Structures are given as structure tokens and as C-alpha cells.
PLY file of the C-alpha trace (Angstrom):
ply
format ascii 1.0
element vertex 479
property float x
property float y
property float z
element edge 478
property int vertex1
property int vertex2
end_header
45.53 -55.20 -54.60
45.25 -55.65 -50.84
41.84 -54.88 -49.35
41.52 -52.65 -46.31
40.38 -55.68 -44.37
43.88 -57.14 -44.73
45.67 -54.14 -43.25
47.14 -54.23 -39.72
46.40 -51.78 -36.91
48.66 -49.13 -38.44
46.76 -49.30 -41.71
49.75 -50.84 -43.50
49.18 -53.90 -45.64
51.21 -56.91 -44.42
54.01 -58.03 -46.67
53.50 -61.24 -48.62
54.06 -64.37 -46.52
53.89 -62.53 -43.18
51.80 -64.21 -40.46
48.35 -62.75 -39.98
48.07 -60.72 -36.76
44.90 -61.66 -34.91
43.59 -60.09 -31.73
44.28 -62.01 -28.55
41.14 -63.57 -27.13
40.71 -63.91 -23.40
41.18 -67.50 -22.25
43.42 -68.40 -25.18
47.19 -68.78 -25.07
49.57 -66.31 -26.68
51.03 -67.46 -29.99
53.86 -68.08 -30.22
53.96 -69.07 -26.57
56.34 -67.15 -24.34
58.72 -69.43 -22.45
58.54 -73.17 -21.96
56.32 -74.83 -19.32
58.70 -77.81 -19.35
61.70 -75.58 -18.57
59.68 -73.78 -15.90
58.91 -77.14 -14.30
62.57 -78.13 -14.41
63.56 -74.86 -12.75
61.28 -75.66 -9.81
63.52 -78.59 -8.90
66.13 -76.11 -7.61
63.59 -74.52 -5.26
61.82 -77.73 -4.23
64.11 -80.73 -4.81
62.15 -83.83 -5.76
63.82 -85.71 -2.92
62.31 -83.24 -0.42
58.87 -84.82 -0.89
60.01 -87.69 1.33
59.90 -85.46 4.38
57.16 -85.64 7.02
57.71 -83.17 9.84
54.62 -83.28 12.03
53.54 -80.05 13.64
53.73 -80.12 17.49
50.21 -78.67 17.67
48.78 -81.35 15.38
45.34 -82.52 16.58
45.19 -85.95 18.20
43.14 -88.63 16.49
40.06 -88.39 18.73
39.95 -84.60 18.45
40.31 -84.80 14.68
37.47 -87.30 14.41
35.23 -85.20 16.64
36.00 -82.04 14.67
35.23 -83.71 11.34
31.91 -84.85 12.79
30.63 -81.34 13.48
27.45 -80.61 11.56
26.74 -84.26 10.84
23.68 -86.07 12.13
24.67 -87.02 15.70
22.76 -90.31 15.70
24.99 -91.55 12.85
28.32 -90.45 14.34
28.91 -93.79 16.15
28.53 -95.62 12.82
31.13 -93.34 11.24
33.55 -93.80 14.14
33.01 -97.55 14.06
33.84 -97.72 10.37
36.98 -95.62 10.86
38.04 -97.80 13.78
37.91 -100.98 11.68
41.44 -100.68 10.21
44.15 -98.03 9.76
43.18 -97.86 6.07
39.59 -97.13 7.07
40.85 -94.44 9.45
42.70 -92.75 6.60
39.56 -92.85 4.45
37.66 -90.86 7.05
40.40 -88.36 7.92
41.00 -86.26 4.81
41.05 -83.11 6.93
43.72 -84.40 9.31
45.94 -85.43 6.40
45.42 -82.03 4.76
46.63 -80.45 8.01
49.83 -82.50 7.71
50.26 -82.01 3.96
50.00 -78.23 4.32
53.33 -78.41 6.16
55.19 -80.47 3.53
57.22 -79.26 0.52
55.15 -78.12 -2.48
55.93 -76.79 -5.95
52.91 -74.43 -5.80
51.65 -75.83 -9.12
47.87 -75.75 -8.82
45.54 -78.45 -10.10
41.92 -79.36 -9.49
42.24 -81.91 -6.68
40.05 -84.87 -5.96
40.89 -83.99 -2.36
40.37 -87.57 -1.21
42.35 -89.60 -3.75
42.83 -92.68 -1.59
43.02 -96.05 -3.31
39.36 -96.97 -2.74
38.06 -93.86 -4.51
38.79 -95.20 -7.99
36.39 -97.45 -9.81
34.08 -98.23 -12.68
30.90 -96.42 -13.65
28.64 -96.31 -16.67
28.67 -93.75 -19.44
25.57 -92.57 -21.29
25.93 -95.27 -23.95
26.20 -98.20 -21.58
29.98 -98.54 -21.60
32.15 -98.74 -18.49
34.81 -96.19 -17.63
37.58 -96.48 -15.01
38.33 -93.27 -13.14
38.26 -91.36 -9.88
34.71 -91.55 -8.55
34.45 -89.50 -5.34
34.72 -85.72 -5.31
33.23 -84.57 -2.01
36.48 -82.80 -1.09
37.41 -81.49 -4.55
39.06 -78.07 -4.64
41.94 -76.38 -6.53
45.20 -76.97 -4.68
48.69 -78.53 -4.81
48.85 -81.60 -7.03
51.23 -83.32 -4.60
48.48 -83.68 -1.99
46.44 -86.08 -4.12
49.47 -88.14 -5.08
50.72 -88.42 -1.50
47.28 -89.45 -0.25
47.08 -92.12 -2.92
50.58 -93.43 -2.16
50.01 -93.58 1.62
46.66 -95.31 1.16
48.26 -98.02 -0.97
50.74 -98.81 1.79
47.94 -99.04 4.35
45.69 -101.11 2.09
48.58 -103.46 1.41
49.27 -103.93 5.10
45.61 -104.77 5.72
45.74 -107.23 2.81
48.76 -108.99 4.32
51.39 -107.76 1.86
54.95 -107.46 3.14
56.64 -104.08 3.53
58.53 -104.35 0.26
55.30 -104.97 -1.63
53.52 -102.09 0.11
56.34 -99.67 -0.59
56.57 -100.84 -4.19
52.86 -100.12 -4.72
53.39 -96.52 -3.59
56.58 -96.26 -5.65
54.84 -97.61 -8.75
51.86 -95.26 -8.31
54.19 -92.26 -8.27
56.13 -93.65 -11.23
52.97 -94.20 -13.27
51.79 -90.68 -12.42
55.11 -89.25 -13.61
55.28 -91.31 -16.80
51.64 -90.65 -17.70
52.12 -86.92 -17.21
55.13 -87.06 -19.53
53.09 -88.97 -22.11
50.26 -86.45 -21.94
52.74 -83.59 -22.26
53.98 -85.05 -25.58
50.54 -85.65 -27.08
48.55 -83.12 -29.12
46.45 -81.16 -26.66
43.11 -82.53 -27.91
44.33 -86.12 -27.69
45.62 -85.59 -24.17
42.44 -83.79 -23.12
40.14 -86.52 -24.40
42.21 -89.49 -23.23
39.58 -91.94 -22.02
40.26 -93.94 -18.88
39.28 -97.39 -20.13
40.63 -100.90 -20.47
43.55 -99.66 -22.61
44.93 -98.12 -19.43
45.62 -101.60 -18.08
48.02 -102.23 -20.95
49.55 -98.78 -20.73
50.41 -99.26 -17.07
51.42 -102.92 -17.43
48.71 -103.91 -14.95
48.02 -107.28 -16.52
47.75 -109.11 -13.18
44.63 -107.02 -12.53
42.79 -108.19 -15.63
40.90 -111.01 -13.93
39.90 -108.81 -10.99
38.75 -105.99 -13.27
36.72 -108.41 -15.39
34.91 -109.68 -12.29
34.28 -106.14 -11.04
33.08 -105.09 -14.50
30.62 -107.97 -14.70
29.21 -107.07 -11.29
29.08 -103.35 -12.20
26.98 -104.02 -15.30
24.23 -105.38 -13.05
24.57 -102.61 -10.45
21.69 -100.48 -11.73
18.72 -98.49 -10.50
16.48 -101.35 -11.54
18.29 -103.91 -9.43
18.44 -101.59 -6.41
14.74 -100.80 -6.74
13.86 -104.48 -7.03
15.60 -105.18 -3.71
14.70 -102.00 -1.84
11.13 -101.18 -2.86
7.70 -102.78 -2.84
4.59 -102.32 -4.97
1.84 -99.98 -3.78
-1.91 -100.31 -4.30
-1.96 -97.54 -6.90
0.49 -99.39 -9.13
3.58 -97.46 -8.03
6.43 -98.48 -5.73
7.85 -97.27 -2.42
11.00 -97.89 -0.41
11.07 -100.52 2.33
12.82 -99.81 5.63
16.17 -101.60 6.02
17.68 -100.03 9.15
20.16 -98.66 9.84
21.21 -98.17 6.21
17.85 -97.34 4.55
14.79 -95.82 6.16
11.65 -94.05 5.06
11.30 -90.39 5.99
8.32 -88.31 7.17
6.05 -86.92 4.47
7.20 -83.33 4.99
10.84 -84.31 4.61
10.12 -86.36 1.50
8.16 -83.45 0.02
11.06 -81.04 0.65
13.51 -83.35 -1.13
11.11 -83.90 -4.05
10.48 -80.15 -4.37
14.23 -79.49 -4.49
14.43 -81.36 -7.78
13.00 -78.30 -9.52
16.17 -76.36 -8.64
18.25 -79.40 -9.64
16.68 -79.57 -13.10
17.78 -75.97 -13.65
21.43 -76.99 -13.20
21.32 -79.57 -16.01
21.95 -79.13 -19.71
18.68 -78.54 -21.52
19.01 -81.71 -23.59
18.69 -83.77 -20.38
15.30 -82.32 -19.46
13.10 -84.48 -21.71
14.68 -87.58 -20.15
13.66 -86.53 -16.64
10.29 -85.19 -17.82
9.31 -88.73 -18.77
9.70 -89.88 -15.16
7.54 -89.19 -12.10
8.71 -89.01 -8.47
7.26 -91.87 -6.39
9.14 -91.99 -3.10
12.07 -90.66 -1.06
14.14 -92.44 1.60
17.20 -91.70 3.71
20.26 -93.84 3.00
23.52 -93.99 4.98
26.58 -93.56 2.76
30.29 -94.54 2.86
32.96 -94.12 5.55
33.96 -90.50 4.93
30.37 -89.34 4.37
28.56 -91.12 7.18
26.47 -88.63 9.11
25.76 -86.37 6.16
22.20 -86.11 4.91
21.71 -88.37 1.92
18.49 -89.36 0.21
17.51 -91.69 -2.60
14.63 -90.61 -4.82
12.64 -93.20 -6.73
11.38 -92.15 -10.16
9.39 -94.38 -12.52
8.76 -94.06 -16.23
5.54 -94.91 -18.08
6.42 -98.62 -18.00
7.22 -98.60 -14.30
10.96 -98.84 -14.94
12.95 -97.11 -12.19
15.54 -94.36 -12.19
17.02 -93.68 -8.75
18.70 -90.36 -7.96
20.93 -89.74 -4.96
20.52 -86.34 -3.29
23.57 -86.08 -1.07
24.53 -83.25 1.27
27.61 -81.36 0.11
29.69 -80.06 3.02
32.59 -77.67 2.68
35.78 -79.42 1.54
37.91 -80.62 4.44
40.94 -79.22 2.59
39.80 -75.58 2.56
40.96 -74.66 6.11
44.51 -75.76 5.21
45.00 -74.13 1.80
46.09 -70.77 3.22
48.75 -72.48 5.37
50.05 -74.06 2.16
50.17 -70.68 0.41
47.15 -71.30 -1.82
44.17 -69.06 -2.31
41.07 -70.10 -0.37
38.14 -70.37 -2.79
35.22 -68.03 -2.34
32.23 -69.43 -0.51
29.49 -70.71 -2.77
27.07 -73.57 -3.26
28.97 -76.68 -2.14
26.98 -78.96 -4.43
28.02 -76.85 -7.39
31.67 -77.08 -6.23
31.50 -80.87 -6.15
29.82 -81.20 -9.54
32.07 -78.74 -11.36
35.17 -80.24 -9.74
34.12 -83.70 -10.87
33.52 -82.54 -14.43
36.92 -80.84 -14.49
38.69 -84.06 -13.56
36.76 -86.72 -15.47
36.65 -87.17 -19.23
33.24 -88.83 -18.96
30.86 -87.85 -16.16
27.34 -88.84 -15.13
25.05 -86.98 -17.54
22.57 -86.28 -14.73
25.02 -84.55 -12.36
23.59 -81.43 -10.77
22.97 -79.69 -7.48
20.15 -78.34 -5.35
19.20 -77.00 -1.91
17.06 -78.77 0.71
15.95 -76.89 3.83
18.72 -74.33 3.30
21.50 -76.92 2.96
23.46 -77.61 -0.27
23.23 -80.99 -1.97
24.69 -82.68 -5.04
22.47 -84.87 -7.20
23.57 -87.82 -9.31
22.39 -91.17 -10.57
22.42 -93.88 -7.92
23.90 -97.26 -8.81
24.94 -96.10 -12.27
26.68 -99.41 -13.02
29.27 -98.55 -10.42
31.90 -101.06 -9.40
35.08 -100.81 -7.38
38.14 -102.78 -6.43
38.73 -103.11 -2.70
42.49 -102.44 -2.52
42.65 -103.95 0.96
41.38 -107.27 -0.43
43.72 -107.53 -3.43
46.15 -110.39 -3.80
49.57 -109.14 -2.81
50.96 -109.56 -6.35
48.21 -107.26 -7.68
48.89 -104.32 -5.38
51.65 -102.76 -7.48
49.53 -103.18 -10.64
46.70 -101.35 -8.90
49.14 -98.64 -7.84
50.28 -98.11 -11.43
46.72 -97.96 -12.73
45.52 -95.47 -10.13
48.64 -93.32 -10.48
48.03 -93.04 -14.23
44.36 -92.18 -13.66
45.30 -89.45 -11.23
47.77 -87.90 -13.68
45.16 -87.83 -16.42
42.67 -86.17 -14.09
45.16 -83.49 -12.99
46.15 -82.77 -16.60
42.74 -81.23 -17.27
43.48 -78.29 -14.98
47.29 -78.18 -14.71
49.50 -78.04 -17.80
51.02 -81.54 -18.06
54.19 -80.01 -19.55
54.77 -78.07 -16.33
54.29 -81.03 -13.98
56.19 -83.37 -16.33
59.09 -80.91 -16.46
59.27 -80.99 -12.67
58.85 -84.76 -12.30
61.53 -85.57 -14.88
62.71 -88.85 -16.35
64.41 -90.54 -13.39
62.91 -92.14 -10.28
63.89 -89.49 -7.75
60.30 -88.37 -7.21
59.05 -91.98 -7.08
61.52 -92.79 -4.30
60.55 -89.70 -2.32
56.82 -90.36 -2.60
57.28 -93.97 -1.53
59.30 -92.92 1.52
56.65 -90.38 2.46
53.92 -92.98 2.00
55.56 -95.43 4.39
56.15 -92.72 6.99
52.58 -91.47 6.74
51.17 -94.98 6.91
53.10 -95.44 10.18
51.61 -92.19 11.48
48.11 -93.28 10.46
48.50 -96.59 12.27
49.43 -94.64 15.40
46.36 -92.40 14.90
44.18 -95.48 14.50
45.57 -96.91 17.75
44.75 -93.60 19.48
41.18 -93.76 18.20
40.74 -97.32 19.45
42.05 -96.26 22.87
39.56 -93.36 22.85
36.71 -95.73 22.03
37.71 -98.12 24.83
38.00 -95.21 27.28
34.53 -93.95 26.37
35.82 -90.66 24.93
33.98 -91.31 21.66
31.13 -93.70 20.86
31.55 -96.30 18.11
29.10 -98.73 16.57
31.17 -101.47 14.99
30.32 -103.63 11.99
27.62 -101.41 10.45
0 1
1 2
2 3
3 4
4 5
5 6
6 7
7 8
8 9
9 10
10 11
11 12
12 13
13 14
14 15
15 16
16 17
17 18
18 19
19 20
20 21
21 22
22 23
23 24
24 25
25 26
26 27
27 28
28 29
29 30
30 31
31 32
32 33
33 34
34 35
35 36
36 37
37 38
38 39
39 40
40 41
41 42
42 43
43 44
44 45
45 46
46 47
47 48
48 49
49 50
50 51
51 52
52 53
53 54
54 55
55 56
56 57
57 58
58 59
59 60
60 61
61 62
62 63
63 64
64 65
65 66
66 67
67 68
68 69
69 70
70 71
71 72
72 73
73 74
74 75
75 76
76 77
77 78
78 79
79 80
80 81
81 82
82 83
83 84
84 85
85 86
86 87
87 88
88 89
89 90
90 91
91 92
92 93
93 94
94 95
95 96
96 97
97 98
98 99
99 100
100 101
101 102
102 103
103 104
104 105
105 106
106 107
107 108
108 109
109 110
110 111
111 112
112 113
113 114
114 115
115 116
116 117
117 118
118 119
119 120
120 121
121 122
122 123
123 124
124 125
125 126
126 127
127 128
128 129
129 130
130 131
131 132
132 133
133 134
134 135
135 136
136 137
137 138
138 139
139 140
140 141
141 142
142 143
143 144
144 145
145 146
146 147
147 148
148 149
149 150
150 151
151 152
152 153
153 154
154 155
155 156
156 157
157 158
158 159
159 160
160 161
161 162
162 163
163 164
164 165
165 166
166 167
167 168
168 169
169 170
170 171
171 172
172 173
173 174
174 175
175 176
176 177
177 178
178 179
179 180
180 181
181 182
182 183
183 184
184 185
185 186
186 187
187 188
188 189
189 190
190 191
191 192
192 193
193 194
194 195
195 196
196 197
197 198
198 199
199 200
200 201
201 202
202 203
203 204
204 205
205 206
206 207
207 208
208 209
209 210
210 211
211 212
212 213
213 214
214 215
215 216
216 217
217 218
218 219
219 220
220 221
221 222
222 223
223 224
224 225
225 226
226 227
227 228
228 229
229 230
230 231
231 232
232 233
233 234
234 235
235 236
236 237
237 238
238 239
239 240
240 241
241 242
242 243
243 244
244 245
245 246
246 247
247 248
248 249
249 250
250 251
251 252
252 253
253 254
254 255
255 256
256 257
257 258
258 259
259 260
260 261
261 262
262 263
263 264
264 265
265 266
266 267
267 268
268 269
269 270
270 271
271 272
272 273
273 274
274 275
275 276
276 277
277 278
278 279
279 280
280 281
281 282
282 283
283 284
284 285
285 286
286 287
287 288
288 289
289 290
290 291
291 292
292 293
293 294
294 295
295 296
296 297
297 298
298 299
299 300
300 301
301 302
302 303
303 304
304 305
305 306
306 307
307 308
308 309
309 310
310 311
311 312
312 313
313 314
314 315
315 316
316 317
317 318
318 319
319 320
320 321
321 322
322 323
323 324
324 325
325 326
326 327
327 328
328 329
329 330
330 331
331 332
332 333
333 334
334 335
335 336
336 337
337 338
338 339
339 340
340 341
341 342
342 343
343 344
344 345
345 346
346 347
347 348
348 349
349 350
350 351
351 352
352 353
353 354
354 355
355 356
356 357
357 358
358 359
359 360
360 361
361 362
362 363
363 364
364 365
365 366
366 367
367 368
368 369
369 370
370 371
371 372
372 373
373 374
374 375
375 376
376 377
377 378
378 379
379 380
380 381
381 382
382 383
383 384
384 385
385 386
386 387
387 388
388 389
389 390
390 391
391 392
392 393
393 394
394 395
395 396
396 397
397 398
398 399
399 400
400 401
401 402
402 403
403 404
404 405
405 406
406 407
407 408
408 409
409 410
410 411
411 412
412 413
413 414
414 415
415 416
416 417
417 418
418 419
419 420
420 421
421 422
422 423
423 424
424 425
425 426
426 427
427 428
428 429
429 430
430 431
431 432
432 433
433 434
434 435
435 436
436 437
437 438
438 439
439 440
440 441
441 442
442 443
443 444
444 445
445 446
446 447
447 448
448 449
449 450
450 451
451 452
452 453
453 454
454 455
455 456
456 457
457 458
458 459
459 460
460 461
461 462
462 463
463 464
464 465
465 466
466 467
467 468
468 469
469 470
470 471
471 472
472 473
473 474
474 475
475 476
476 477
477 478
């Protein structure tokens, strides 16, 4: 006899062997799925041919380099602007690193499939690296998310490809090697997306970016470089930073030591405001992290200048000590609105609602990484949004502009695969894989775009240098 609990909505008992009808739950897929994401991706090729991604048609009203640099500096600390300009003026690759907004302006006018993914927003070749997980292991992945926002997946891939060409030129690689690095990055992205599309969803979702990736992408020439970077990263800890950057105090604690212009102590009121903001930060963490922080006490706060794209933002390091005097250093870094947001509407994408920018950065990072810093959070200092994370969490990076020329294509393949894995957390890999396909048409187009955009960036860099020489913008070189 069939119980009433086994009857369907009409009150009729299902026939033997019939599938059980369960209510659809919000956030879950329909079963069986309607349509095929792979076929949907293939169909997009008719609307946006893969070869069309080679095109770069610059808008006549495009900002000039000096104007773009000045605009991106609005809201930053004015006394640090010359350092930022000086770093951008060092090489065309450095200029690209500091001009995510200008490239987004250009990308918004290029062909797009309208497939949305969580973007890094600044996926240039120097924003990949090693960092430590909670168990002391090292993970290779994207590691900078200041500009993260949902948008067109092509933007990240094109920024990566163009940056590889520029890094290669700085490193002294010939044009064939530079183009091949971009080509191989796009190819690795496409092949990795196809691999992820074929895997069981849980396996694809939890694919760890580790040393196995080197074998997967045939990046064996990088092994020696990665081993050296890994060894250095293992020693890049809070303890080592504190040993170099702090001194003992009479009460048995420690405090930061001025090392201008990169590190400087701050007035007591400013330090107190940063320390007080950690109460809000703690509320953004998972509860199981709280006992860890509760066993540390705040000892000092200092201001520390950060990398090329972030110079001029407010960034603090907070020194915490445990009962043995062992340090944990947190970075409290200002989170500005993503430089991509003003250009999403032009590209036909929804502009995200305004909210806490630190929260945007942290959630975007967690959406893209398999393993993230377990102390990631956000807070507010003097009315401004900040992200909070561990400082010197065994981080290490490869400088793509210093690679041997025969390693550049290996690095391109590795970073292209990493980017695909990161995008597959928010975009269905079957959809993107269906569009990318089996052949190299997309790889060729992305490589052609990368070379053209690298040429444009070199011209922008030349314009910036001319502006510096003419006194239009101040630059402090070599800092």
C-alpha cells in the first residue's frame, strides 16, 4: 500500500518506477536541465565570431595618458601621487599595471559574448602568485582583487594576454616569443575551461591551484623559478616582517620603526581609529576564527605604501602579539570603488549597487579562489571602507618582466589556466567552453589583440613620460 506521503500534488500515487517529483528549491538547477550550456555557447559564435576578439578600435574621445593617470589619482593621498606616477613611468608594463580603468574604457568598446563571470578586474601577469593556506601549504592563484566585479570574462583574459606581451618586451623577448606567450595563455584558458566542463561539478569546483598545475599546463621550464619563489615565500611571514620593521619597547612589547617613504608611524589618534576599527572587522569573520584573534593583543599601527596600482590609497599595518610575543601582522587597506564600474554600462552589463567596497573585494576574492586567507574581512576607518587581511602570509610572486625568455610561454600557460579555474566558480564552464571550442581561433584572436594593445600601451607610456618632462604631472622615480 502506498502511503499518503508518497502521493503527488494531485493526490495520485506515482506508478512503480516513476521518478520522485520533488519541489524546486531556489538556487538549484532544474532537473533534468533544460537545454545545453555547451550548445548555447556554440550558438554565440554566430553572434560574436571568435576571430572578432582580435579587433581594437579605439574611441576618438579616449582619454590621453596624462588625463587618465590624473583621473585615477582622484581621492588618493596627494603626497603619494608622485610615487605612483613614478612607478607607472618606469616601463610600459608598469604603466599597464596602474591603468586598469583606462583599459576598461577600451575593453568596453570591444566584442563581448555577454557571458558574465566574477572578474579579478586587474588580471595582469604580475597579479598571480603564491600564498599560504591555513595548514602551512602554498597555493598558486590570482592574488589581487582590488578591482573585482562581475563582468565580461573576456576582459580579464585580454588584460592578461596584453600584459604578457608587455612583460616579455621588458624582459628582452623577441616579438614571436611575446606573441606566443599571449597565444598560449588564451589556449590554456580555453583548454582548462573545457577540462573543467567535463569534470564532475564538485571536482571542478574544488580544483586546487597547486604544483600539479605546472604539469597540466606543460610549464616545466618554470619549475626551477617556482621552487626558488616557493622557498622565499615560506620565509615571507609576519614574524620576519616584524623582526625587520619593529623594535622592542620598555614594557616588553614592540612598535614599528619609521622607514620612509614606505613605512611610517602615525599619530596616536589615527592609530587608535585603525585599532578601534578591528571590532567591526571581527564581526565580518566566521565565528571559528574569533578565538585565534582573541589570543592576540594590538600593539602598534603604522602606515605602509603599497604596490603600483594602489599607491596613494590609505593602507596600514597592525602589529598584534600573542602571549609569547610572537607577531601576527594585519593589513588594513583602503578599498576604493572598482575602476571597471564606470565602464560596465557601456559594455551592456549591469552596474552593481553601491555598498561597502571592502566587502566587495573580500567576497569577490572568495568567489574566485579555492583557498583564501582565513582572516579576510572588512571594516570602516573614519568613514572610509577598508579590507583586512594577513600581511606577508607566505606570499611570493614571479616577476614576469624578469623571466628568461624561454619561460614566458610557460608562465602564460600557467596563468591562463589559473584564470579559467577562477572564472569557472561564477560562470558555467560548459557555456564558456562551448563558445571557445576545440580549435585555436580564439587563441589567435586574443594574441593579435594583445600585441595591438601592447603597442597602444607603449604609446600611452611615451605620452606619460612626455607629460612628466613637460611638468604636467609630478613623478618621483625609483621609489
